[in-house]
N, C-alpha and C positions, 0 to 999 in steps of 0.2 A: 726481336725483340727482348731479348735481356740486357743490349746495351740501348735500348731506348726507354728501359724502365718500366716496362709495361708488367710488373706482378702480376695484376689481375689475371691475364692470360694462363696463368700458371697454379691458381688457386683450384678449390675443388668447386666443382658444378654439376649439375643436374640437365642430361639430354632432354631434347624433346620428349623422347619415348619413355621418359622417366628412369634411365639408368644412371646411377650416381657416377661419377667419376672422382677419385681421390686428388688430395693437392700434391702437385709433381714435388719432387726433393729439392728443386732449387728453390723454391717458395719457403721452405723451412731452414734454409740457412740464413747467416749474417750478411749475404748480398747486399749491398748499400741501393741497388736498384737507381743508379743515377743515370741521366738523361746524356748519351754520348751522340757527336755527329757520326752517323754510318754512310761509307759510299759502299755499295754493291755493286758487284759485276756479274751478273750470272748467264755464263756462256750456254746453258745447256736451254734456255727458254727460247733462242733466234734459230732461225733457219739460215746459218752460216756456212751455205755453198760455196762462196766464193769470194775472193779477197776484197771486193767491192761492200760484198754484206757484211763483212767483218767491220769493215771500216764506219761503215753507216750504224752498225748498232754500237761501236765506241763512242763516235761522235754523237750518236743520241743520248746514250748515257753520261759523258761528260756535259753534253749542253744542259741536263736537266738538273746536273747539282751547279752549275756555273750559274744559272737561273735562282736554285734555291739559296746559293750563299753568295748572292750579289757579284758575283765575277763576271766583268766583259766579255761579251763573245770575241772570238779572236779565231785567226787562220794558225795561231801557232802550232806547235807538234804537242802529239799526245802529252809526252813528258813534260810540258810546260805548263799546259792545261792542268795538268793533273796536280803539280806544286803548288800552282793559285789556288788551286779548289781546296788542298789541305790547309793553306795557310789562311783562308776566307773562312772554313769551317771553323778551324780553330777560333780566332780573331772574334765571330759571330756568337760561339758556344760558351767561350771558355773553358772549353773541355780539349783534349786531343780527339785525334779522330780514329776510328774504328773503319778497318778496310777489309773487307769480305769478298772474296772471288770463288765463284762454283762453278767446278769443272772446267778449268780453265785449259784442259787438254782436249776439249771434245772436236772442236775443230783439225786438230792434229792428229788425231786417232781415224777420223775419216779420211785424212789424204795419204796415208802411209802408202811408201811407193814412190809419190810424186817429189824428189827432193827439192824441185823449185819451189813450189807450194810450200813445204816444209819449212824452207828458208823465210822466205817471205812473211810466215806467220809467226814465226821467232822473232825476226825484227820488230814487227808490229808491236807483239807482246812486250820484249824489252823496252822498247821505246816507252809504253803508255805506264811498265810498274817500276822503272829504273827510279822514280821519286822513294819508293818505299823503302831502299838503302840510305838516299842522304838526308831524306826527311825522318830518320828514325825517332828522334827529339819529338818529335810532332804527333806521332802515333801512338797510340794507347795500346791498340791489338791487331794484329794481323792473321786472319784465316784463311788457309787456301784448301780446297778439295779438288781431287782430281783422279783420275784412273793411275795414271803414270805417275813415279817418283820422278821430283824435280831432276835428279841425275840424268835420268834418261829421255827427258825432253830439253834441256839445257836452255829454258826459260828465264829461269829464277837463279842460275849459277852465280852469278853475279853480288845478290842478294845474301849475304853471308850471318844475317842475324835470325834467318828461317830455321826451323826445327822440324824434322820429318817425325811424327807422333805415329803414324800409321803401324808400325809394329812394336811400339811400346807397351808392356804388360799395363800400366797405369790407364794406359787409355783404350783397353781393349774391348772396352763396352759402350763407346762413344757412338758406334753406330751399330743399327739397326735395334732390334727388342730384343732383351736380356730374358732368361727363363722366369727371374724374380718378377720383371715386370709384366710379363704375359701372366703369370698366375697370380698379381694381384691386382694392379692397375686395370688390366684388360681382363680379369676373370668374369666379370658378368658378360662381355661380348662373347666368351667360349661359351658359358651357361645359355645366352641367347641361340647361338648358334647351332648347339647341341640339340634346344627344344625344337628348333625348327627341322632339324632333320630323325628328331625322335630317337636318339642318340644318349647315352649318357655323358657326363661331363669328361670322365677318363679317357673315353675311348674318342672324342672328338680332340682331346688335347694331344693325345699320342698320333692322330693322324696329322696334325698340323705341324709336330716335331719332326714326323717324317718328310713331310713335303716341304717344310721351310725354315728347319732348324739349321744349325750345324756349320755355322759361319766360325771360323777361328781367326781373332787377328794378332798375330806376332805370338809371343810363347804364351801368351793368356790362357788359363783354363777355361773361361766363361766361352758357352754356346750363345751365339747370336740368331736371331730370326731375320730374314727377309721383311722389311715393316712394308714395301711396295706389296708384295703376295700378302700379307698376312692382311692386311688391312682391306685388299680387294677381296679375299674371301670372307672376311666379316660384312662387307657391307652386299655382297652377293648373296651370303648363306651357303656358299659352294666350295669347296675344295678343288681347286682346280690350276691349272700353267698359267699365271698371269705375268710372271715376269719377263717373258719373250713375246709379249702383246707391243714393248717398248721398239721393236725393231732391231734389237742389239744383234740377233742371229745374223742378218745380211751385212751388217758391218765386219762382224767376225770372221766371216767366210771371206770378205774381200783380203782381210789381214792373213787368216790363213794361207789363201792360194799362194802367196808370196813367200812364203815359207817351207822348209821341209815338211812333208806331209804327216799329219796327226793323226793318230789311232787312238780310239776309245782306252782300247785296252792297255796302251802305252802311258796313258796318263794318268789314269784312277790309280794312284798309290804310288807316283812317281819319287824318287828322291831327288834331292837338289841340294845343292849349296848357298849358304847366305850372299854368296856375291854372283848368284843368279839372278836376286832379284833387283840388282843394278846395272844389269845390263840394257843398254840404248835400244830401244825400239827398231831405232833405224837400220841396225844389222841385219834384222830378217833371218836369223840364223838358228832361234830358238825361241819357241812359242809360251813357253813356260812363265816369262814374266805378263806377257800379255794376258793368259789365261787365270794368272793369280790376281792379277791387278784389276782384272776387269769383272770377278767374281764368280767365274766358273769354276775354277778350282780353289779351295782354301787349304789352312794348314791342319794336318790330322795327327801330327805328331812333332815333335820338336827333341833333337839329340844336342843337349846342352854341352856334352863333352867333344862330340866330333863337329858342332855347328853347322847339323844339318836339319833340311825338314823333309817329310813326308807329305805330300799334297794329295788330294783327292775331292771329288765332287762332294759338294756341302749337302746336298739332298737329293730326294727323288725328283722333284721339278726341275733343278738344273741338271743331274744327270740324263731326264728325257729330253729336254729341253736341247742340251747339247749334241746327244743322239741323233733326234730327228733333223738338226742343223746341218751334221753332216750327211743324213741320208737323203735329204731333200736336193742336195750337191748333187748327187748322182742319180736320183731316182725320178721318175715323172710322174706326174698326178693321176694316173689309171695304176702305174705300178704301186703307190703307195695304198691308194683304195683297197688293191688287192689282197694287198698283205695284211693289211688290218682286218678285212673281211676273214680271211684265213685263219688269222691268230684268234679271231673272236670265234670262230666253228668249234678251234681247238678248248677255249676258255669255257663255253658257254653249253656246248652238246652232248649229248650222251655218250661215253666213253666208247668207240668204236674205231678201232684202228685203220680198218681200209678205208673208212667212210670218212675222216677227218686228216689222217696225215697227207694223203696223196694230192688234196687240192694245197694244202699247205705249202708242199716240195713243188709243185707245179708255180705255183707263184714265186717260189726261191727262185727256180730258174729262170721265169720272166722277168724278175732283178734283175740276176744276174746277165741275162742276156743283153739287157739294156745299160749296162755299167761301160762307159766309156773305155774303148782300149787301154788308153795313156794312164789310167788309173789302177790298171791291173798290175800288180807286182808280181805275179807268178809264183806265190809261195803259199803254202798252207796257211802260216800266221794271217796274210792279208784276207785269204776268205774267212778265217775264225773271227777276225777284229769286225768285218765287214756284216756277218752273221750277229754277231754281239750287240753292234750297233743297232741293227735294225730290232732286234726284240726290245733293247732297252727304249727305243725311241716310240715304241707302243704301249710303254708302262708296264713291260712284263718280269715277272720274277725270274730274274735270270741268273744265272753263277756261271762266270768264266772260270776255266782252268779250276774245277770243282776238284776239293782235296779228298781222295781217300787214302785207307791205308798202304797203297802199293801203287800210286801216281796221282794223275790230275785228269779228270774228265773234261774235253775242251769244252763243253757247256750242258749247261743243266737247266731247263726249261721246267718251271712248276708253274702248272695252272690248276685250277679249281678241278678239274676233272682227270688230272693225270700228271705224273713226273715224268719228263723225257730226258734220257740221258743222250747226249747227243755227240757223236765223234765223227771228225771230219779226219779223211785221208785224201792228199792230195797225189794222182797218179797211180794210186792204189785203189783196190775194190772194196764194195762196201761189206763184204763177208771179212776182211781184214778188219774192219773198224768194229763189227759186232764180236768179233774175236778178243779184240783188245779190250773192249768193254767186260767180257767173260772173263777172262784171265787175271785182270786186275782188281775185279771186284767193284766197280763204278757203282753198283747199284744196290749192293749190299745194304749201304747205309740209311736206305729210304723203305727198308724192309718193313718197318714198323708204321710208316707214314699212315697208312690206309689208302691211301689212293694208288691205281693201277701204275706201276712202273714199267714204262717202255725203253726199250733199248733203241736207237737209232744209228744206222751206219750212214754216212753221204761220201760219196764218193768223185771228186774233184776230177777234172780231164784238162791237162795241160793245152792240148790242142784246141778244145772247146770252150777252155776257160769257163766252165758251168758244170753243175750237179749232171754227171751222165748215168750216176745209178746211184739207188737207195734202197735201204733194207731196213727193217723194223721187226722186232719179238717183244712180246710182252715177257716181261720178269717173272 
């Protein structure tokens, strides 16, 4: 819209329900608002499930521009047709051409593991966009978006005038909604949503921040909100998990299944080198580049001296969605329902230890009994990670490796009706788990919380691959 000169779209206006929207920043600048010919290729909007579908989409798009700029139809290669369109568009308008490419890597990411398909897709894209190098003098601007970096896919490697800005601080607010934009331009939307829920503005803003904020791009300090989920929340009037409605979880599972196993506890807070972001996706030996580029992980801290990054989940919505994604990979629907029902019992029923914990542990036993044998690593960390994943997927307030003055509790589950200090023992007894909680004083830090504090010891058996004993005591 900017390159089409449509300034009116960025001016102040009033919505149908009477909410005034201020003028956007670009309308306040000295941008000349000239009209340029724009060639747009949006690879997120089509069902590109096969090479035939890809060829149809490319031909349809090129044919549309050939008709628009008076280029005779031909059976030439995509590269030649693209060149002719660029020249004709510049001749007809007297302006250099703008090329926009959305989600260029969409089809490749959905075909990871199929080397032949990857090669065929890469060849088609290289042919289509090769003119972007030789026709540089006829191009005003090129903007390409995608999950993966150019170096990871090898599609644009020959077009050396492109610059990757995805981790540059100067552009760290280019994607998403900034805190400033949310509290100024979108301030009326927050007030409206707060009114619908009979809440105050500050409380509504805090919940939006917890669920949708937290993205950082490069070394910048700006927190960015997920616009998709944010606007969905404004439209529905409810804070919920919207991002995963897009079906990204199934594609993620397909990718992760081809790589070394990933545990939630291993990647939330993981350290990586800057070079890790350039690893090709086709190597299948490292999940972090995919998880970062696809938005499941974001930059939490950057060490300039060591040139290293700390990655973590950006917000509650993504943490829950990722955990549920992994959980659904090993759990049947009935197991999921049983676990949720038991978790709700703990959350909302009056605290009675025997009445609440027993069905919860039984649900855990049912879950572990259904876990495929090949997914069992036979170690305490594996069971610890799976329990944490379960709790997170239900949106529970759970702390892994909960620090105290004398050690770390395996898991601390914080519920409205009680706090549960959970210690796991593999090949040992539940009494030993309770003894460790007492000896290391894991429960003392919650003495002034006001909620009942319960110590829970879980014993896992190597032979049974399940919880074979459990005990609990109120602190």
